[in-house]
C-alpha positions as CSV (number, residue, x, y, z in Angstrom):
1,M,195.5,27.2,117.7
2,E,195.7,26.8,121.5
3,R,197.8,29.0,123.7
4,A,198.8,28.4,127.0
5,G,197.3,28.4,129.8
6,F,193.6,28.7,128.2
7,N,191.7,25.6,126.8
8,F,188.5,25.4,125.0
9,N,187.0,22.3,127.3
10,D,187.5,24.3,130.5
11,Y,184.7,26.6,129.2
12,N,181.7,24.1,129.0
13,G,182.6,23.4,124.6
14,Y,182.7,27.6,124.4
15,T,184.2,28.3,120.9
16,I,185.9,31.6,119.2
17,E,182.6,30.7,116.3
18,K,180.2,30.9,119.1
19,Y,181.3,34.1,120.9
20,Q,181.9,35.9,117.4
21,Q,178.1,34.9,117.2
22,E,177.2,36.7,120.0
23,V,178.8,39.5,119.2
24,R,177.6,39.5,115.5
25,K,173.9,39.2,117.4
26,A,174.6,42.0,119.7
27,N,176.1,44.4,116.5
28,N,173.2,43.4,113.9
29,M,176.6,42.2,111.8
30,E,176.2,42.7,108.3
31,T,177.4,39.9,105.8
32,R,180.3,41.6,103.3
33,D,181.1,41.3,99.4
34,M,184.2,38.8,99.6
35,N,186.1,41.2,97.6
36,T,185.2,44.9,98.3
37,G,183.9,44.4,101.7
38,Q,181.1,46.4,101.5
39,I,178.1,45.4,103.3
40,I,175.1,43.3,101.7
41,P,171.7,43.0,103.4
42,D,170.6,39.9,105.0
43,S,168.5,37.9,102.9
44,P,165.6,35.6,104.8
45,E,166.8,32.7,102.8
46,I,170.3,32.7,104.3
47,T,171.0,30.0,106.5
48,K,174.0,30.7,108.8
49,G,176.8,28.8,110.0
50,S,175.7,26.5,112.8
51,V,177.9,27.0,116.3
52,M,178.1,24.2,118.9
53,N,176.2,24.7,122.4
54,T,173.8,27.0,121.5
55,E,172.1,26.8,124.1
56,D,174.5,27.7,126.7
57,I,174.7,31.3,127.7
58,L,178.1,33.3,127.7
59,S,179.0,33.9,131.1
60,Q,181.2,37.2,132.0
61,Q,183.9,34.6,132.7
62,Q,183.5,32.8,129.3
63,A,183.4,35.9,127.3
64,Q,186.5,37.5,128.8
65,A,188.2,34.2,128.5
66,V,187.8,33.9,124.6
67,K,188.9,38.2,124.4
68,D,192.2,37.2,126.0
69,Y,192.5,34.0,123.6
70,E,191.7,36.6,120.7
71,S,194.2,39.2,122.4
72,G,196.8,36.5,122.2
73,I,195.6,36.0,118.4
74,L,196.0,39.6,117.4
75,S,199.5,39.8,119.4
76,E,201.3,37.8,116.8
77,K,202.8,38.2,113.6
78,S,203.9,36.5,110.5
79,A,207.4,36.6,110.1
80,D,207.2,39.1,107.5
81,G,205.2,41.2,109.9
82,K,201.5,40.8,108.3
83,K,198.6,39.7,109.8
84,T,198.3,35.6,110.0
85,L,195.1,34.0,108.6
86,D,193.5,33.6,112.3
87,Q,194.4,37.2,112.8
88,I,192.2,38.3,110.0
89,L,189.2,35.9,110.6
90,A,189.0,36.8,114.0
91,G,188.6,40.5,113.2
92,K,188.3,43.1,115.9
93,N,186.0,41.9,118.8
94,G,184.6,38.8,116.5
95,K,183.6,41.1,113.6
96,M,185.9,41.3,110.1
97,D,185.1,44.7,108.9
98,A,186.2,45.5,105.1
99,Q,189.6,46.0,105.6
100,D,189.6,42.3,107.3
101,F,187.9,41.5,104.3
102,K,190.3,42.9,101.9
103,D,193.2,41.4,103.7
104,L,191.7,38.0,103.8
105,G,191.5,38.6,99.6
106,Q,195.3,39.8,100.1
107,Y,196.2,36.8,101.9
108,M,194.8,34.2,99.4
109,K,196.4,36.2,96.3
110,D,199.8,36.2,98.0
111,G,199.3,32.5,98.9
112,I,198.8,30.9,95.5
113,S,202.5,30.6,94.6
114,K,202.4,28.1,97.2
115,Y,200.5,25.3,94.8
116,K,203.7,25.6,92.2
117,D,205.5,23.6,94.5
118,S,204.2,19.5,93.9
119,E,203.3,18.3,97.3
120,T,201.3,21.5,98.0
121,Y,198.9,20.8,94.5
122,K,198.9,17.5,95.7
123,R,197.1,18.0,98.6
124,Y,194.6,20.7,96.7
125,L,194.0,18.0,94.0
126,D,193.3,15.1,96.7
127,F,190.9,17.4,98.3
128,A,188.9,18.2,95.3
129,A,188.9,14.4,94.6
130,K,187.0,14.0,98.3
131,M,185.1,17.5,98.1
132,P,184.8,18.4,93.9
133,H,181.6,20.2,94.6
134,Y,184.1,22.4,96.9
135,S,184.8,25.8,94.6
136,S,188.8,26.8,93.8
137,N,188.8,29.3,96.4
138,N,187.3,27.4,99.4
139,I,189.2,24.6,98.9
140,R,192.4,27.0,99.1
141,L,190.7,28.6,102.0
142,I,190.0,25.0,104.2
143,L,193.6,23.9,103.2
144,E,195.2,27.4,104.7
145,Q,193.8,26.4,107.5
146,N,194.0,23.1,108.0
147,P,196.4,21.4,105.2
148,Q,195.5,17.9,106.3
149,A,192.1,18.4,106.1
150,G,189.5,15.7,104.8
151,R,185.9,15.4,104.3
152,V,184.2,18.8,105.7
153,A,180.6,19.5,106.4
154,A,178.3,21.9,108.2
155,Y,177.6,21.2,111.8
156,G,173.9,20.5,110.8
157,K,174.6,18.1,108.0
158,W,177.3,15.8,110.4
159,K,174.1,16.0,112.2
160,S,172.1,14.6,110.0
161,L,174.5,12.0,108.8
162,G,174.6,10.8,112.5
163,R,177.6,12.7,113.4
164,Q,178.4,14.8,116.3
165,V,181.3,17.6,116.3
166,K,183.6,17.5,119.6
167,K,183.6,19.6,122.6
168,G,185.9,22.6,121.9
169,E,186.3,21.9,118.4
170,R,186.9,24.9,116.3
171,G,185.5,24.8,112.9
172,L,186.9,26.2,109.4
173,K,186.0,29.2,107.6
174,I,184.5,29.0,103.9
175,W,182.6,31.1,101.5
176,A,179.1,30.9,101.2
177,L,176.3,32.1,98.6
178,A,174.3,34.9,100.3
179,V,172.9,36.7,97.3
180,P,172.5,34.8,94.3
181,P,173.3,36.7,91.1
182,K,170.3,38.2,89.3
183,I,169.3,39.3,85.8
184,L,169.3,42.8,84.9
185,V,166.3,44.4,83.8
186,D,165.2,47.4,81.7
187,E,163.3,49.3,84.2
188,K,161.9,50.9,81.2
189,T,160.8,48.2,78.9
190,G,161.3,45.5,81.7
191,K,163.3,43.3,79.5
192,P,166.5,41.9,80.3
193,I,169.6,44.3,79.7
194,L,171.8,42.3,76.8
195,D,175.8,42.1,76.5
196,D,177.4,42.2,72.7
197,K,177.1,39.4,72.6
198,G,173.5,38.9,73.3
199,N,173.9,37.5,76.7
200,Q,172.0,38.2,79.7
201,K,173.9,40.7,82.1
202,M,173.4,39.2,85.5
203,T,174.2,41.0,89.0
204,D,177.4,39.7,90.6
205,P,176.8,37.1,93.5
206,K,177.3,37.9,97.2
207,F,179.3,35.9,99.2
208,R,179.6,35.7,103.2
209,L,181.5,33.1,105.8
210,T,180.2,30.4,107.2
211,T,181.6,27.5,109.6
212,V,182.4,23.7,108.4
213,F,184.5,21.2,110.6
214,D,186.2,18.6,109.5
215,E,185.7,14.9,110.2
216,N,188.5,14.4,112.2
217,Q,186.6,16.7,114.5
218,T,183.5,15.0,114.8
219,V,182.4,11.4,116.5
220,G,179.4,8.8,115.8
221,E,178.5,6.8,113.1
222,P,180.4,5.9,110.1
223,L,181.3,8.4,107.6
224,P,179.6,7.7,104.0
225,Q,181.1,5.6,101.4
226,L,181.7,6.6,97.8
227,V,179.1,5.4,95.5
228,Y,181.3,3.7,93.5
229,E,185.0,2.7,93.9
230,L,187.4,0.5,91.5
231,T,188.7,-2.2,93.9
232,G,190.4,-4.0,91.0
233,D,187.8,-6.5,90.1
234,V,187.5,-7.3,86.1
235,N,183.7,-6.6,86.4
236,N,184.0,-3.1,88.4
237,F,186.8,-2.1,85.8
238,R,184.5,-2.9,82.8
239,N,181.7,-0.8,84.4
240,L,183.4,2.1,84.8
241,F,185.4,2.2,81.6
242,E,181.5,1.9,80.3
243,A,180.7,4.6,82.2
244,L,183.4,7.1,81.4
245,S,182.7,6.4,77.8
246,Q,179.4,7.2,78.0
247,S,180.5,10.2,79.5
248,T,182.1,11.6,77.0
249,E,180.7,12.2,73.0
250,A,183.9,11.2,71.3
251,K,184.2,7.6,70.0
252,V,186.6,5.4,72.2
253,S,188.8,2.9,70.8
254,F,191.9,0.8,71.6
255,D,195.2,0.9,69.1
256,S,198.1,-1.8,68.9
257,T,200.0,0.8,66.7
258,L,201.1,3.5,69.1
259,A,204.7,4.0,69.6
260,E,205.7,2.7,73.2
261,D,206.2,6.0,74.8
262,I,202.5,7.3,73.6
263,K,199.4,6.3,75.6
264,G,196.7,7.7,74.1
265,F,195.3,10.9,72.1
266,Y,192.5,13.1,71.2
267,L,191.8,13.5,67.7
268,P,189.8,16.8,67.2
269,E,188.6,16.2,63.4
270,E,187.5,12.9,63.8
271,N,186.3,13.2,67.6
272,T,188.1,10.1,68.3
273,I,189.7,9.3,71.5
274,H,192.4,6.1,70.9
275,L,194.1,4.4,73.6
276,A,197.6,2.3,73.8
277,T,196.9,-1.6,74.3
278,G,198.6,-3.3,77.3
279,M,198.0,-0.6,79.9
280,S,197.4,-1.6,83.1
281,Q,193.2,-1.3,84.1
282,E,194.1,1.9,86.3
283,H,196.6,3.5,83.5
284,T,193.9,2.9,81.3
285,V,191.1,4.6,83.0
286,K,193.3,7.3,84.2
287,T,194.8,7.4,80.1
288,L,190.7,8.3,79.2
289,L,190.3,10.6,81.9
290,H,193.2,12.7,80.4
291,E,191.9,12.6,77.0
292,M,188.3,13.3,77.7
293,T,189.2,16.2,79.3
294,H,191.3,17.5,76.4
295,R,188.1,16.8,74.3
296,E,185.6,18.9,77.0
297,L,188.4,21.7,76.9
298,H,190.8,21.6,74.5
299,S,189.6,20.4,71.3
300,Q,189.3,24.1,69.8
301,N,192.5,26.2,70.2
302,N,195.7,26.6,68.4
303,A,198.2,25.1,71.1
304,K,201.3,23.8,69.9
305,F,203.5,21.2,70.9
306,G,206.0,23.2,73.9
307,D,204.3,26.2,73.7
308,D,203.1,28.3,77.3
309,L,199.4,27.4,76.2
310,Y,199.9,23.8,74.9
311,K,202.0,23.5,78.5
312,Q,198.9,24.5,80.8
313,Q,196.8,22.3,78.7
314,E,198.5,19.4,79.3
315,L,198.7,20.4,83.6
316,E,194.9,21.1,83.3
317,A,194.0,17.3,81.6
318,E,196.4,15.4,83.8
319,S,194.9,17.7,87.0
320,V,191.4,16.6,86.2
321,A,192.3,13.0,85.5
322,Y,194.1,12.3,88.4
323,V,191.6,14.0,90.5
324,T,188.8,12.2,88.4
325,A,190.3,8.8,89.1
326,K,191.5,9.5,92.7
327,H,187.5,10.1,93.7
328,F,186.7,6.9,92.2
329,G,189.5,5.2,94.6
330,I,192.5,5.1,91.8
331,D,195.6,7.1,93.0
332,S,197.9,7.9,89.5
333,S,199.9,10.1,91.8
334,D,203.2,8.1,90.6
335,Y,202.8,8.7,87.3
336,S,200.4,12.3,87.3
337,F,202.7,14.4,89.3
338,G,206.2,13.6,87.1
339,Y,204.3,14.1,84.2
340,L,203.1,17.3,85.8
341,N,206.5,18.5,86.4
342,S,207.9,17.4,83.0
343,W,205.2,20.1,81.8
344,G,206.9,23.4,84.5
345,L,204.1,23.8,87.2
346,D,206.4,25.8,88.9
347,N,207.0,28.0,86.0
348,L,203.5,28.8,85.9
349,S,202.8,33.2,86.4
350,Y,200.0,33.9,89.0
351,D,197.2,34.0,86.2
352,Q,198.3,30.7,84.7
353,L,198.3,28.8,88.1
354,E,194.8,30.4,89.4
355,S,193.1,29.8,85.9
356,T,194.3,26.0,85.7
357,M,193.3,25.4,89.3
358,K,189.7,27.0,89.2
359,T,189.5,25.0,85.6
360,V,190.2,21.6,87.1
361,Q,187.8,22.1,90.4
362,S,185.1,22.7,87.5
363,K,185.7,20.3,85.1
364,A,186.6,17.3,87.3
365,N,183.2,17.6,89.4
366,E,181.2,18.3,86.3
367,M,182.9,14.7,85.2
368,I,182.3,13.0,88.6
369,K,178.8,13.7,88.3
370,K,177.8,12.6,85.0
371,I,180.1,9.7,85.3
372,D,178.6,8.9,88.7
373,G,174.8,9.1,87.1
374,N,176.2,6.7,84.2
375,L,177.4,4.4,87.1
376,T,174.5,4.3,89.0
377,K,172.3,3.5,85.5
378,I,174.5,0.6,84.9
379,K,174.5,-0.3,88.1
380,E,170.5,-0.2,88.4
381,K,170.6,-2.4,85.0
382,E,172.6,-4.9,86.2
383,L,170.3,-5.2,89.3
384,N,167.4,-5.1,87.3
385,K,168.9,-8.4,85.6
386,V,169.6,-10.3,88.8
387,E,166.0,-9.5,89.7
388,Q,164.8,-11.1,86.5
389,A,167.1,-13.9,87.3
390,K,165.8,-14.7,90.4
391,T,162.4,-14.1,89.1
392,V,162.9,-16.2,86.6
393,A,164.3,-19.1,88.8
394,K,161.7,-19.0,91.2
395,E,159.4,-19.3,88.5
396,K,161.1,-22.4,87.0
397,T,161.5,-23.6,90.6
398,A,157.4,-23.3,91.2
399,Q,156.6,-25.4,88.3
400,Q,159.1,-28.2,88.8
401,V,157.2,-28.2,92.2
402,A,154.0,-28.3,91.1
403,Q,155.0,-31.1,88.2
404,T,156.3,-33.1,91.2
405,S,153.1,-32.5,92.8
406,Q,151.1,-33.9,89.7
407,N,153.5,-37.1,89.2
408,S,153.2,-37.8,92.7
409,L,149.7,-37.4,92.8
410,V,149.0,-39.5,89.5
411,T,151.6,-42.1,91.4
412,S,149.2,-42.1,94.4
413,E,145.8,-42.5,92.7
414,A,147.2,-45.6,90.0
415,Q,148.0,-47.2,93.5
416,N,145.3,-47.3,94.9
417,F,142.5,-47.8,92.3
418,P,140.9,-51.4,92.6
419,K,142.5,-54.0,90.5
420,V,139.6,-55.4,87.1
421,S,140.3,-59.4,86.3
422,S,140.4,-60.2,83.3
423,P,136.8,-61.6,82.1
424,N,136.7,-65.3,81.6
425,P,136.7,-66.7,77.9
426,K,134.5,-69.6,78.7
427,I,130.9,-69.6,78.9
């Protein structure tokens, strides 16, 4: 957000993030729990968010300029009179207190209903396809700050990729793990404490806000491409289909007897996935992913066709299929979003929508990792075949050359050997 009469570039690349870091250092700012706002002791393992131009010295003029900027942010209110996200993240004098963290939690909770809109939900899924390892909460937080965000990374990560954050760019805030969960141990026995189901009890993880930058905020080396992307080539399709089949424990087969409106189904009793014949390559991949998701998430439930649970499961399966397919370069939005709307995306309750979004991100990330691993093995296998073929060809060529040389030598020796006259039969 840029206000009239103030431009970060006028102050040697100084940013709100940098100013806030200086204030944190001066005030010994603590890490706080993302839900309660309670103070968390600093840990030596924690790497704080990077800030641009850290070698610069905060001048009085720069500090005042940033304070004036923050004053402008804090003087504005949203249409309903509540704090804006900028106001919450700016805190007070660059420091977020317990109330700010509570306000952030409430802001995110209030905003989830926006994702009932199919276009907003599509942005969520598109981002999850690009950055599948980011949590649902972080995806939403990033999109709240920049609805058009692409790939994001911390300052140091961009630097390692040969890219530099542009001067004056303002980073995006995300949650980062500050204190990982630990096993609760009985002080008397020294043994782990178990819950009613026999599982080890764990402490709750603690989080802190850190800074990342969108790809469009950086310049430098070309961005790394996906490890594997379907280009429409039949061989690539076969490899991807093989990787998908290897990534599920269900047996996959094609069925030419399915009704025209049925693209595929999963049969839990036999642990089999049946796909319709005659579909395009892209639709075949998307349908297989949809049924794989049902196998992973919904194989043991009492959902009945048309009830609320069944609708939610269809939304989950199609969303995971869309995200995973998109990750590998297949855009199924023309089909997927009509399908999603038909199952009542806009009718989900708050709890159902939040649960669905978290499930979609988690399961898509898990499937993408598994498929990527299988694709890598297939690719390595193909490369080994190519190398073996090259080795055989070289050996064959070497043998042919050796044989040709041998033949030439024999011919040469025969030509140079002195002729012997026939013996005279007469005595």
